[in-house]
ZAMARGU-4260 file (C-alpha; in steps of 0.2 Angstrom, whole numbers, plus 5000, padded with zeros to 4 digits):
<rodrens>
0) 4847/4894/5025 | 4866/4891/5027 | 4877/4902/5016 | 4888/4892/5004 | 4906/4898/5003
5) 4917/4898/4988 | 4935/4900/4987 | 4947/4899/4972 | 4965/4895/4969 | 4970/4903/4953
10) 4984/4905/4941 | 4986/4921/4930 | 4999/4926/4918 | 5005/4941/4908 | 5000/4944/4889
15) 5015/4935/4883 | 5013/4920/4895 | 5030/4922/4903 | 5026/4926/4921 | 5015/4915/4932
20) 5006/4921/4948 | 4996/4910/4960 | 4983/4917/4972 | 4968/4913/4982 | 4952/4922/4983
25) 4933/4921/4988 | 4928/4932/4973 | 4937/4927/4957 | 4929/4940/4946 | 4933/4954/4957
30) 4951/4949/4960 | 4954/4948/4941 | 4947/4966/4940 | 4959/4972/4954 | 4974/4964/4946
35) 4969/4973/4930 | 4967/4989/4939 | 4985/4988/4946 | 4993/4985/4929 | 5009/4995/4926
40) 5011/4999/4944 | 5022/4993/4958 | 5007/4991/4970 | 5007/4972/4967 | 5017/4958/4958
45) 5003/4956/4946 | 5002/4974/4942 | 5021/4976/4940 | 5021/4961/4928 | 5004/4963/4920
50) 4999/4946/4926 | 4980/4948/4926 | 4975/4935/4913 | 4967/4920/4921 | 4973/4903/4914
55) 4969/4891/4928 | 4958/4889/4943 | 4952/4877/4956 | 4936/4879/4967 | 4935/4875/4986
60) 4922/4875/4998 | 4933/4878/5013 | 4946/4892/5015 | 4959/4881/5024 | 4959/4868/5009
65) 4961/4883/4997 | 4976/4890/5006 | 4984/4873/5008 | 4982/4871/4989 | 4989/4888/4985
70) 5005/4885/4996 | 5007/4868/4988 | 5006/4875/4970 | 5018/4889/4975 | 5032/4876/4979
75) 5031/4868/4962 | 5043/4871/4949 | 5039/4880/4932 | 5037/4864/4922 | 5025/4856/4934
80) 5014/4871/4935 | 5014/4872/4916 | 5009/4853/4915 | 4995/4857/4928 | 4988/4872/4917
85) 4989/4862/4901 | 4979/4848/4909 | 4964/4859/4909 | 4969/4873/4897 | 4980/4866/4884
90) 4981/4882/4873 | 4982/4893/4888 | 4967/4903/4884 | 4962/4918/4895 | 4946/4915/4905
95) 4943/4933/4911 | 4928/4936/4901 | 4920/4920/4906 | 4921/4924/4925 | 4919/4943/4924
100) 4905/4944/4910 | 4916/4956/4900 | 4934/4959/4896 | 4942/4972/4898 | 4931/4977/4913
105) 4921/4992/4907 | 4902/4993/4908 | 4899/4980/4921 | 4914/4984/4932 | 4917/5002/4927
110) 4911/5010/4944 | 4920/4997/4954 | 4936/4999/4944 | 4936/5018/4946 | 4933/5016/4964
115) 4947/5003/4966 | 4960/5013/4956 | 4956/5029/4966 | 4959/5019/4982 | 4975/5012/4976
120) 4981/5029/4971 | 4978/5036/4988 | 4987/5021/4996 | 5002/5024/4984 | 5003/5042/4988
125) 5002/5039/5006 | 5016/5026/5005 | 5027/5037/4995 | 5024/5052/5007 | 5030/5042/5022
130) 5043/5030/5015 | 5059/5037/5008 | 5066/5030/4992 | 5078/5016/4993 | 5091/5008/4982
135) 5084/4992/4973 | 5094/4981/4984 | 5098/4986/5002 | 5102/4973/5015 | 5112/4980/5030
140) 5122/4971/5043 | 5110/4976/5056 | 5096/4966/5047 | 5106/4950/5048 | 5113/4952/5066
145) 5096/4956/5073 | 5089/4939/5067 | 5104/4928/5068 | 5104/4927/5087 | 5086/4920/5088
150) 5090/4906/5077 | 5092/4890/5088 | 5106/4878/5086 | 5104/4859/5089 | 5114/4843/5087
155) 5104/4836/5072 | 5107/4846/5056 | 5090/4841/5049 | 5081/4847/5065 | 5092/4862/5065
160) 5087/4867/5048 | 5069/4865/5051 | 5070/4875/5067 | 5079/4889/5058 | 5066/4889/5044
165) 5052/4889/5057 | 5060/4904/5066 | 5063/4913/5049 | 5044/4911/5046 | 5040/4918/5063
170) 5053/4933/5062 | 5052/4937/5043 | 5037/4930/5034 | 5024/4935/5047 | 5031/4953/5047
175) 5017/4962/5039 | 5027/4978/5035 | 5039/4968/5024 | 5034/4965/5005 | 5036/4948/4998
180) 5052/4954/4989 | 5060/4960/5005 | 5055/4944/5014 | 5065/4934/5002 | 5079/4946/5002
185) 5081/4944/5021 | 5078/4926/5021 | 5091/4922/5008 | 5103/4933/5017 | 5101/4924/5033
190) 5102/4907/5025 | 5118/4912/5016 | 5126/4918/5032 | 5122/4902/5041 | 5129/4892/5026
195) 5113/4883/5024 | 5113/4876/5007 | 5097/4865/5008 | 5086/4879/5015 | 5093/4892/5003
200) 5089/4881/4988 | 5072/4877/4995 | 5068/4896/4996 | 5075/4899/4978 | 5064/4885/4971
205) 5048/4891/4980 | 5051/4909/4975 | 5038/4915/4962 | 5045/4920/4946 | 5049/4939/4944
210) 5051/4942/4963 | 5070/4944/4962 | 5079/4945/4945 | 5096/4937/4942 | 5104/4954/4942
215) 5096/4958/4959 | 5102/4941/4966 | 5120/4945/4960 | 5119/4961/4969 | 5113/4953/4985
220) 5127/4940/4985 | 5140/4955/4983 | 5133/4963/4998 | 5133/4947/5008 | 5151/4944/5003
225) 5155/4961/5012 | 5147/4955/5028 | 5150/4937/5029 | 5165/4933/5018 | 5167/4931/4999
230) 5168/4912/4999 | 5150/4910/5007 | 5143/4922/4994 | 5151/4913/4980 | 5144/4897/4987
235) 5126/4905/4987 | 5128/4911/4969 | 5131/4893/4964 | 5117/4886/4974 | 5105/4899/4966
240) 5111/4895/4949 | 5108/4876/4953 | 5091/4879/4960 | 5085/4891/4946 | 5091/4879/4933
245) 5079/4866/4940 | 5064/4877/4941
</rodrens>
């Protein structure tokens, strides 16, 4: 008998419903338990912001359809996401118990929860042992100059921007050693250096809430100003404010 596959695109939030996280998984119950196990840590976005409460999900048979839907939802602004959630869950009730059988995860998930937490603790210990502590924001000139030469220039501005974004995806977003936060930092730095307003605003709009705070963005613009010139950094700040106001 052929195995039936199940995939879920889901949205979770923190207890006060301020933060939204969109993900994809083939085991929704297990993923919710893992998000819960990471709470209060910097091991993941959901852990850092306590975004383990399920408020919305969609079921898919094929993984490519699920991934495409996840990417689509991540590009939506906050208002559109809230409208989607309200269409199926007007009161934003938490569905963790329905999918996990219990909540918080204890009796049924206790053994797995302990095993997962031990695994994450070892991972965090290993990472802290090999990775020196850095300042919250640290974008160096070498980071920019190493990427800028590979970005092609063409006659058409529209094609030029698409080519640059495609190259950024190849050079930055497929770089497995970079965290999501670091990828956004480098991408926004490059787009600012290139004075690409359209691409910069697009990245700000698609950036999940909580990845970079307003304070961190301001720090980033200050550093970019030192390397590329203050006027460009000021422009980027205005672009960011405009994009954030539309989210």
